[in-house]
N, C-alpha and C positions, 0 to 999 in steps of 0.2 A: 656352420650351424651353432654345434655345442656350444661353441665358446661365445657366442653371440648369445644365448641363452643364461648361460653361467655368468656373463656377467649382466645380462638384465638380475636375474637374481638374487646378486651380489648387492646392485642397486636398491634395490626394491629393500632387502635387507636393511642396510645403511640407513634408508631413509626412514623405515618405520624404526629402529633403535635410535634414530638420531630424535623423534619425536616424542618421546619418555618423558623430555625436561619440561615440554611446555605448560601452561598454568592449566588448570580443569575448569577456569570461571572464564572462557574467552569469549569476548561478547558473539553472539549470534548473527552479529552482520560477516563475520570471517566466514562462515558458514553459508549464508547468504549468496557471499561475492563469489562463492563455487559457480563453476558455469555448470554442472549436474544439475542444477536447480532450474529448472524454465519456468519463466513468466505467463501464466496463460492468461493474462490479462488483456483486452482490446482498448489503447488508448485514443481519443479522438475530441471531437468538437460535438454540443450538442445541437444536431440537424431543426432547420423550420418545419420537416414533417412530424415532430414530435408531439404525438398528442394524450390523453388519458391512458389509453391501455396501451400504446408504441411507442419506441426511443428510436429516433431515427440518430444515429450516430455516422460523423463523419471522420473517416480514421485518420491518421496521423498519415498513414502511406495513400490516401487521397482514395479511399473506397468508400463506399453508402454502404453502411449495413443495419436495417431495421428489425430490431429486437421486440418480443412482445414481453409486453411485462404484468397480464394477467391471462392465464388461462384458465383449465379444468385441473382444479387442488390444487392450483400453484398463484404464487404470488409475489412478484420481486422485492427483494432488499435494496430498497433505494433510501441510500443516504445523503442530503445535503441540497434534496430538489432537483427539477430539472429545468432547466431556463436555456432558451437557445444562445448558443456564440460559448456557454461553459465548458470548461475542459472537464472530461470524465474519462473516468475508468471503469471498463465494464466487464465482468464475467458472465460468459455466454454459453449456453448448449446449443445443440437440435435437439430438435423435439421430435421425435418420430410418429408415425402417424398422422402427424397435423402439418401434409408437405412440406415434411424436414424446415418448417421456421426454425427461426432464432431464437431462444427464451432466454433475457434477464436474469441470471439467477441472484448477481450483486453489482451494484452503478452504485458508486464513488463522486461526487462533486467536487473534482478539486480545487477548482478555484473558489468553492465555499469553504474548503479546506485551509485554503491560505490565512493566514492572520496571525494574531499576537495572542494566546490563549493564556490562563493564569488559573491555580488554585490555590490552596492555603498553603504548600510547599514549593510550589512549582511554577515557574512562568517562562514562557517561551515564543519563540516566532516561528510557524511554518513559514517559507519564502519560498519563491521561486528557485526552479535548479535544482533542489532537493536541500539546499540550504535549511538549517535550524539554529536560529539563534540564539541563546539559550546561558543564563547565569552562569557562570562558571566556577562561581563556587559552589555550586550544587556538588553533593557527592557522585552523581552519574548524570552528568549533562547531556541532554540529545545534542546530537553534533549533524547528522545527517537523518533524512527522510527519503522511503519510496514506497509506491504499493507493491508488493509481491504477493501474487496469486491473492487478490481482493484483500490482503492483510495489508496493514501500517506499520513499514520500521520504524521505529525514531531510536536509530543510533543511540545505546547498546538495547532497546526492548523492541518487542514485537508483539502489535496489537490487532486486534480483530474491532471493527469503528461499533459499538452499541449502538449511537445514535450521534449524529451530525445534522445539529439546527444552524437558526442564524445567528445564535448567540448561546449555544451549549454543545459541547462535546464530551460523548461519554466513551472512554474506550477500553477495553477487555480484555484482559490475559489470563493466566492461572492465579495470577495472584490476586484478583477480584477486579472490579469496574473505578476507573479511574474517573472524575469529571472534574469541565474544564468549563470557564466561561468565557467569552469573547471580549478581548479589549478593544472598547474604542480609538477608531485613529485619536481624536480629539482629546481623551483622559489615558493616551501611551505615556509611559516616559521610559525612559532609554533601558533599553535590555540588554542588561549587563551584568 
């Protein structure tokens, strides 16, 4: 047993000392790919039972969850609208004292998020399957996307979705708020 503990301690020391040459500016996606980060987001489709104050989510597992969107001193952060059949990402919690109803803290319409977005210095397409098609000549082109705990990860950056509308997207991180406009399919030029 002492030999096993010694070998394990030696292995840990080798890993720690072997990691000292890594770059300090490693992309955040490497950290997020770590299995220790648990995604609390529930994914599914907006159901027929969705109304002004409730969201019916048919999850990817086939379950149906009804979320309250407004309540006592609460109002959900819904980005991109609620349209029956659209794919959604929901961060929810149980509300104590109200028959343990589910409350949607944040709702992101993934169907609305898909598309080509442009600003003065960036142009990228958020596509199905986590792909981002971006100009490869940019200093930090986006390559992949996903929602993790209610935040948009556009590799190598992570953002809060400040606003998602039919033709505008505002993303926020520690460096500020970034605004993008949606490019319509009839006005698209190849993003490369």
